[in-house]
N, CA, C and O atoms as a MOPAC input file, in Angstrom:
PM7 MOZYME 1SCF
protein

 N     16.59800 1     2.27100 1   -33.59900 1
 C     16.21100 1     1.46000 1   -32.46800 1
 C     14.81700 1     0.88700 1   -32.70500 1
 O     13.93400 1     1.53200 1   -33.27000 1
 N     14.66100 1    -0.34300 1   -32.25200 1
 C     13.42100 1    -1.07400 1   -32.44900 1
 C     12.98300 1    -1.63800 1   -31.10500 1
 O     13.81500 1    -1.90100 1   -30.23700 1
 N     11.68700 1    -1.82100 1   -30.93400 1
 C     11.16300 1    -2.44000 1   -29.72100 1
 C     11.09200 1    -3.95200 1   -29.90700 1
 O     10.64400 1    -4.43800 1   -30.94600 1
 N     11.53600 1    -4.68800 1   -28.89500 1
 C     11.46300 1    -6.14600 1   -28.89000 1
 C     10.70900 1    -6.60900 1   -27.65700 1
 O     10.88600 1    -6.05700 1   -26.57100 1
 N      9.87100 1    -7.61900 1   -27.82000 1
 C      9.20000 1    -8.24700 1   -26.69900 1
 C     10.04600 1    -9.44300 1   -26.27700 1
 O     10.37400 1   -10.30300 1   -27.09500 1
 N     10.39700 1    -9.48900 1   -24.99400 1
 C     11.32900 1   -10.49300 1   -24.48000 1
 C     10.67100 1   -11.24400 1   -23.32300 1
 O     10.05500 1   -10.63300 1   -22.44900 1
 N     10.80400 1   -12.57500 1   -23.32400 1
 C     10.28700 1   -13.41300 1   -22.23500 1
 C     11.45300 1   -13.83500 1   -21.34800 1
 O     12.46800 1   -14.34000 1   -21.82800 1
 N     11.28800 1   -13.61700 1   -20.04500 1
 C     12.30400 1   -13.99200 1   -19.07800 1
 C     11.77300 1   -15.18400 1   -18.29100 1
 O     10.78300 1   -15.06800 1   -17.56800 1
 N     12.43700 1   -16.33100 1   -18.43300 1
 C     12.04600 1   -17.54300 1   -17.72300 1
 C     12.68600 1   -17.53400 1   -16.34800 1
 O     13.88300 1   -17.27900 1   -16.21100 1
 N     11.87000 1   -17.81700 1   -15.31500 1
 C     12.36100 1   -17.76600 1   -13.95600 1
 C     12.14400 1   -19.09600 1   -13.26000 1
 O     11.23400 1   -19.84700 1   -13.61300 1
 N     12.97400 1   -19.38900 1   -12.27500 1
 C     12.90300 1   -20.67700 1   -11.55000 1
 C     11.65800 1   -20.77600 1   -10.67900 1
 O     10.95800 1   -21.78800 1   -10.71400 1
 N     11.38100 1   -19.75700 1    -9.91400 1
 C     10.34800 1   -19.84700 1    -8.88800 1
 C      9.08500 1   -19.07500 1    -9.21300 1
 O      8.06200 1   -19.30300 1    -8.56800 1
 N      9.10600 1   -18.18600 1   -10.16600 1
 C      7.94100 1   -17.37800 1   -10.52200 1
 C      7.52900 1   -17.67400 1   -11.95900 1
 O      8.24800 1   -18.34100 1   -12.70300 1
 N      6.36800 1   -17.17100 1   -12.33000 1
 C      5.92700 1   -17.33800 1   -13.70700 1
 C      6.79400 1   -16.47500 1   -14.61900 1
 O      7.41100 1   -15.51600 1   -14.15500 1
 N      6.84800 1   -16.80100 1   -15.90700 1
 C      7.67900 1   -16.00900 1   -16.83100 1
 C      7.25200 1   -14.54100 1   -16.85800 1
 O      6.07300 1   -14.22000 1   -16.70500 1
 N      8.20300 1   -13.68600 1   -17.05100 1
 C      7.96100 1   -12.24400 1   -17.11500 1
 C      8.19400 1   -11.80200 1   -18.54800 1
 O      9.20200 1   -12.17000 1   -19.15200 1
 N      7.27400 1   -11.01500 1   -19.10300 1
 C      7.41800 1   -10.51300 1   -20.46600 1
 C      7.62500 1    -9.00500 1   -20.39200 1
 O      6.82200 1    -8.28600 1   -19.79800 1
 N      8.70500 1    -8.53800 1   -21.00000 1
 C      9.04600 1    -7.11800 1   -20.98700 1
 C      9.28700 1    -6.63700 1   -22.42000 1
 O      9.52500 1    -7.43600 1   -23.32600 1
 N      9.22100 1    -5.34400 1   -22.60000 1
 C      9.52800 1    -4.72100 1   -23.88300 1
 C     10.80100 1    -3.90600 1   -23.71400 1
 O     10.90200 1    -3.07800 1   -22.80800 1
 N     11.76900 1    -4.14200 1   -24.58400 1
 C     13.03700 1    -3.41400 1   -24.52600 1
 C     13.31600 1    -2.75900 1   -25.87600 1
 O     12.76100 1    -3.15200 1   -26.90300 1
 N     14.17600 1    -1.76700 1   -25.85000 1
 C     14.58600 1    -1.07500 1   -27.06800 1
 C     16.00900 1    -1.49500 1   -27.40800 1
 O     16.89400 1    -1.44800 1   -26.55400 1
 N     16.23100 1    -1.90800 1   -28.66500 1
 C     17.55900 1    -2.34100 1   -29.07700 1
 C     17.68600 1    -2.25500 1   -30.59600 1
 O     16.69400 1    -2.09400 1   -31.30800 1
 N     18.92700 1    -2.36500 1   -31.07900 1
 C     19.17500 1    -2.34400 1   -32.51900 1
 C     18.89000 1    -3.68900 1   -33.16400 1
 O     18.42900 1    -3.75400 1   -34.30300 1
 N     19.17000 1    -4.78000 1   -32.42300 1
 C     18.91300 1    -6.12400 1   -32.94800 1
 C     18.52800 1    -7.04100 1   -31.79200 1
 O     18.54200 1    -6.62500 1   -30.63400 1
 N     18.18400 1    -8.29000 1   -32.10700 1
 C     17.68100 1    -9.19500 1   -31.07500 1
 C     18.74800 1    -9.55000 1   -30.04100 1
 O     18.42400 1    -9.75900 1   -28.87200 1
 N     20.00700 1    -9.62100 1   -30.45100 1
 C     21.07500 1    -9.93400 1   -29.49400 1
 C     21.21200 1    -8.81900 1   -28.45400 1
 O     21.40700 1    -9.09200 1   -27.27000 1
 N     21.10900 1    -7.58200 1   -28.89000 1
 C     21.17500 1    -6.47000 1   -27.94600 1
 C     19.92500 1    -6.41700 1   -27.07100 1
 O     19.97900 1    -5.92400 1   -25.94400 1
 N     18.80300 1    -6.91800 1   -27.57800 1
 C     17.57800 1    -6.98600 1   -26.77200 1
 C     17.77400 1    -7.94200 1   -25.59900 1
 O     17.32100 1    -7.66200 1   -24.48900 1
 N     18.44200 1    -9.06400 1   -25.83600 1
 C     18.73500 1   -10.01500 1   -24.76100 1
 C     19.66500 1    -9.36100 1   -23.73700 1
 O     19.46700 1    -9.51300 1   -22.53200 1
 N     20.65500 1    -8.65100 1   -24.20700 1
 C     21.58100 1    -7.96600 1   -23.28800 1
 C     20.86600 1    -6.89900 1   -22.47100 1
 O     21.13800 1    -6.74400 1   -21.28000 1
 N     19.94900 1    -6.16000 1   -23.10300 1
 C     19.19600 1    -5.12600 1   -22.38900 1
 C     18.29600 1    -5.74600 1   -21.32700 1
 O     18.16900 1    -5.20600 1   -20.22900 1
 N     17.66800 1    -6.87900 1   -21.64800 1
 C     16.82500 1    -7.56500 1   -20.66700 1
 C     17.66500 1    -8.06600 1   -19.49900 1
 O     17.23700 1    -7.98000 1   -18.34800 1
 N     18.85600 1    -8.58800 1   -19.78400 1
 C     19.75100 1    -9.05800 1   -18.71900 1
 C     20.17500 1    -7.89800 1   -17.81800 1
 O     20.25400 1    -8.05300 1   -16.59900 1
 N     20.44500 1    -6.74800 1   -18.41200 1
 C     20.82700 1    -5.57200 1   -17.62000 1
 C     19.66700 1    -5.12700 1   -16.73200 1
 O     19.88300 1    -4.72100 1   -15.59000 1
 N     18.43600 1    -5.20100 1   -17.24900 1
 C     17.26000 1    -4.85700 1   -16.43900 1
 C     17.12300 1    -5.80300 1   -15.25300 1
 O     16.79700 1    -5.37700 1   -14.14500 1
 N     17.37100 1    -7.08700 1   -15.48900 1
 C     17.28800 1    -8.06400 1   -14.41000 1
 C     18.31400 1    -7.77200 1   -13.32600 1
 O     18.00800 1    -7.82500 1   -12.13500 1
 N     19.53400 1    -7.46300 1   -13.75100 1
 C     20.58400 1    -7.14400 1   -12.78300 1
 C     20.22100 1    -5.91500 1   -11.96800 1
 O     20.45400 1    -5.87300 1   -10.76000 1
 N     19.64400 1    -4.90300 1   -12.63500 1
 C     19.26000 1    -3.67000 1   -11.94700 1
 C     18.14900 1    -3.92700 1   -10.92800 1
 O     18.10800 1    -3.28100 1    -9.88100 1
 N     17.24400 1    -4.87000 1   -11.23100 1
 C     16.15400 1    -5.19900 1   -10.32000 1
 C     16.59900 1    -6.15400 1    -9.21200 1
 O     15.88200 1    -6.33300 1    -8.22700 1
 N     17.76300 1    -6.76200 1    -9.36200 1
 C     18.24900 1    -7.70300 1    -8.36300 1
 C     17.67100 1    -9.09600 1    -8.49800 1
 O     17.68000 1    -9.86000 1    -7.53400 1
 N     17.16700 1    -9.44400 1    -9.67200 1
 C     16.59700 1   -10.77400 1    -9.91200 1
 C     17.73800 1   -11.77700 1   -10.04700 1
 O     18.66100 1   -11.58400 1   -10.83800 1
 N     17.65800 1   -12.85200 1    -9.26200 1
 C     18.73300 1   -13.85000 1    -9.28800 1
 C     18.25700 1   -15.23700 1    -9.71500 1
 O     19.07200 1   -16.15300 1    -9.82800 1
 N     16.95400 1   -15.41100 1    -9.95600 1
 C     16.44000 1   -16.73900 1   -10.27300 1
 C     16.09100 1   -16.91500 1   -11.75500 1
 O     15.28300 1   -17.78000 1   -12.09300 1
 N     16.67600 1   -16.12300 1   -12.62900 1
 C     16.37800 1   -16.22500 1   -14.06600 1
 C     17.05400 1   -17.46000 1   -14.65800 1
 O     18.22600 1   -17.72000 1   -14.39000 1
 N     16.31200 1   -18.21600 1   -15.46300 1
 C     16.85400 1   -19.40200 1   -16.12500 1
 C     17.19100 1   -19.13200 1   -17.58400 1
 O     18.08800 1   -19.76400 1   -18.14100 1
 N     16.48100 1   -18.20100 1   -18.20500 1
 C     16.73100 1   -17.93400 1   -19.60800 1
 C     16.01900 1   -16.68100 1   -20.08200 1
 O     15.06500 1   -16.21100 1   -19.46300 1
 N     16.50700 1   -16.15200 1   -21.19800 1
 C     15.91800 1   -14.97200 1   -21.82000 1
 C     15.66800 1   -15.31500 1   -23.27200 1
 O     16.56700 1   -15.78200 1   -23.97100 1
 N     14.44900 1   -15.08600 1   -23.72600 1
 C     14.05900 1   -15.45800 1   -25.08000 1
 C     13.37600 1   -14.27300 1   -25.75900 1
 O     12.46000 1   -13.67500 1   -25.19500 1
 N     13.82000 1   -13.93500 1   -26.96500 1
 C     13.18500 1   -12.86800 1   -27.72800 1
 C     11.94900 1   -13.45600 1   -28.40100 1
 O     12.04700 1   -14.40000 1   -29.18500 1
 N     10.78400 1   -12.88700 1   -28.08600 1
 C      9.53300 1   -13.37000 1   -28.67200 1
 C      9.36600 1   -12.79400 1   -30.07600 1
 O      8.99400 1   -13.50700 1   -31.00800 1
 N      9.64400 1   -11.49500 1   -30.21900 1
 C      9.51700 1   -10.88900 1   -31.53000 1
 C      9.65000 1    -9.38000 1   -31.47500 1
 O      9.81600 1    -8.77400 1   -30.41600 1
 N      9.57000 1    -8.80900 1   -32.64800 1
 C      9.70200 1    -7.36800 1   -32.78400 1
 C      8.31900 1    -6.73500 1   -32.66100 1
 O      7.34200 1    -7.26300 1   -33.19200 1
 N      8.23900 1    -5.61100 1   -31.96300 1
 C      6.99000 1    -4.90700 1   -31.76800 1
 C      6.93900 1    -3.74000 1   -32.74100 1
 O      7.85000 1    -2.91200 1   -32.76600 1
 N      5.89400 1    -3.66900 1   -33.53100 1
 C      5.77900 1    -2.59200 1   -34.51600 1
 C      5.29000 1    -1.29800 1   -33.87900 1
 O      5.71900 1    -0.21100 1   -34.26700 1
 N      4.38800 1    -1.41300 1   -32.89500 1
 C      3.85200 1    -0.22900 1   -32.26000 1
 C      3.54400 1    -0.53700 1   -30.80500 1
 O      3.13500 1    -1.65100 1   -30.47900 1
 N      3.73700 1     0.43200 1   -29.93400 1
 C      3.41300 1     0.23700 1   -28.52800 1
 C      1.96400 1     0.57300 1   -28.23700 1
 O      1.50200 1     0.37500 1   -27.11400 1
 N      1.23900 1     1.07600 1   -29.22000 1
 C     -0.17900 1     1.39500 1   -29.03700 1
 C     -1.02200 1     0.14300 1   -29.15600 1
 O     -0.74900 1    -0.74300 1   -29.96700 1
 N     -2.06300 1     0.08800 1   -28.32300 1
 C     -3.05800 1    -0.98000 1   -28.40700 1
 C     -2.64100 1    -2.32600 1   -28.21700 1
 O     -3.46100 1    -3.24200 1   -28.28200 1

């Protein structure tokens, strides 16, 4: 498992950047979508993988 930084584009709010754990970038997008559904966010326009995170420190 690897950490990915993901940007969530929203209609009415500024973009949200989250860190998710996944095997590849496609699963990172799916994990971000699942997080959005769990939070009840309905105004998302897109999900974009920014890149892989090597360390969560600093």
